[in-house]
N, C-alpha and C positions, 0 to 999 in steps of 0.2 A: 828265700829259703822257707820252706815248710816243715815244720817237725810235729810229730804226732808222739805223744808220752801216753802209752797204754800201760794201764796198771791195775792193781786192785786196791781195795780199800786199805788205808793206813800204810801205803808202800813207799810214799814220799813223792806222789805226784804233784800234790800242790806247790810243794817247797821247790821243786824243778821247773815248775810253769813260771813262778815268780822269778827264778834264777834267769829265765831266758826274757822274761818281762823285764827286768832290769838292764838287758843288753839290746833293748830296743825293738823286741818282738811283741807283737799284737797278741794278747792272751785271749784263749777262748777254752773257759772252764766248764767241762761236762755239758757239751750242747744238748746231749740226748737224755739229760736228768731233768725232769720238770720238777723236780721237789726243790732244788737250789735256782731254778730260773723263773721264779713267781708264776708256777703254773703252767709255764709254756715249754715246748719241746720241739727244737727245730728239726724240721724236715729234711729228708736226705733226698737229693743232694743240698748242701749247704749253699744258700744262693749268692751270699758276698764272699766266697773263699777268694776269688780272684781280685779282691779290693787291698790285699796287704801283700808287700813283697817280703815282710819279714813276719811270719805267722807262727805260733806255737799253740797246739790244742791237746788240750788233756781230756782223757776218757777212761773210765773204769769198764774194764771187760764186760760187766754185767749190763751195760748201758748200749742201747741201741736205739734209731729212730723209730718212733711208734707207726710212722707211714710205711714202713716195711714189715712185711711177715716173713722174717729169715730169723735164724739163730746167729748167734754172736760170731762165731767162727766164719761163717759165709759172708756176713757184713763185713767183718774187719779184714778179710781176704780182699773185698773190693775196696773198701774205704782207704786202705793203707797205699793204694796205687796214685793217691792224690799227694803225697808226702815224698820229700827228698830223704827224710832221715825218720826212723820210727825207733822210738826207745820203748822197752817194756820193762817194767817194773815188779818186782815182788819183795818177800821178805824171806830169810833163812831161818832166822830164830822163830819157831812156832809158837813158843809159849809168850814171847815179848809181843809178838804179833797179835795174838788172841788178846793180851792185855790191853794193848793199844785199840785194838777193834771193841773190846768190851766198853772202854772209856768214850769212844765215839759214839756208841749206840746210847749209853747211859747220858751223855751232853744233848744227842738229837731226841731222846724220849723226854728230857727235861726242856726241849726248846731253848738250848743254849749254844752258843758257838763251839764247834769240834776242834778249834784251832787254839783254844786256852791251854795253857800250861796246866800240867796235871801231875798228880802222884797217885799211886795205887790206891791210898787211905782215902782220897776223894769219892770214892766209889762206894754207896754202902753195902755193907756183906749181903743184906736181905737181896738187894737187886744183883749182886753177883750169883748167889746162890739160885734165884729164880731164872736168870739169863742162862745158867748151865742146865739146870732140870728141863726148862723149855726148848732145849736143843738149839738155841739161836746162833750156837757157833756153827751150825751146817752151811749157812750162806758164806760164811767165810771159807771154809772148806771147798764149797763149789765155785768159789771165785779162783781159789789157788789151783783148782784142777783145771779150771776153763784158762787160765793164763797161759798154763804150761801147754795145753794141747794148741793154742794159738801160736806161742813159740815155737813149738815143734813143727807144727804144720806149714806156717809161713817160714819157717827157717831164719827167725829172727832170736838172738840170743836174750837171756834175762839179765838186766842188771839188777842186782840186789840190794836192797836198801843199807845193808849193814857195811857192803863195800863202798858204795858212794856217799854214804854219810857218818861212816866210821871215823876212828881216830887216825888211821893210817891215810893222811891226806896225799901221800904220793900215788898210792893205789888208786883213790877217787881221781886223781889228775890222770893217770894212765887211762881210766874209763873214758874219760869226758874227751880225753885226746883221740880215743879210739873211735868216736863218733863222727870225726871228721866233719865239724861244722865250723864254720868262720865266725868264730867269738872269741871274747877273752876268757881262755879257759882257766886260768888262775883266777880270775874275779868270780867264774860260775863255781870254780872249787871253793 
């Protein structure tokens, strides 16, 4: 079983990848992101794809292989053919998403882990002000537009962070069951 998690920054892709990893899936996180892969960027097609019977790959829609000269939609239209299931993630609450994105960028700019727990007060006010005035939320806006386009053009529904990770665990379980993957659904939930 091959699963592709395709999302945007701060939409829960890493947590979902870890959840599949906890159930025996080999995890491949952002293979086309040289920033987290020690300066490397896997070429497409990925050479060792067939080495794993249970594989889960996580990508952000803005990432694509450097060896291809193509747009994201065209690449993912081709790439999804290699998977049995594709899960697309986004967030509904735009303000909370922006706040989480701001935190991620602040941590990255300060060479810290983006996975640390945080509160809004952790980010200096001056950084917040400069981030907004420099229009740095524009990248998140573009990601959201691109993931919606990919979802629409490839006819794959978006799973929203709030539904998957929210307080209504029955709703989350129903979403997980709808993916029709042979896993312990309760454990993933």
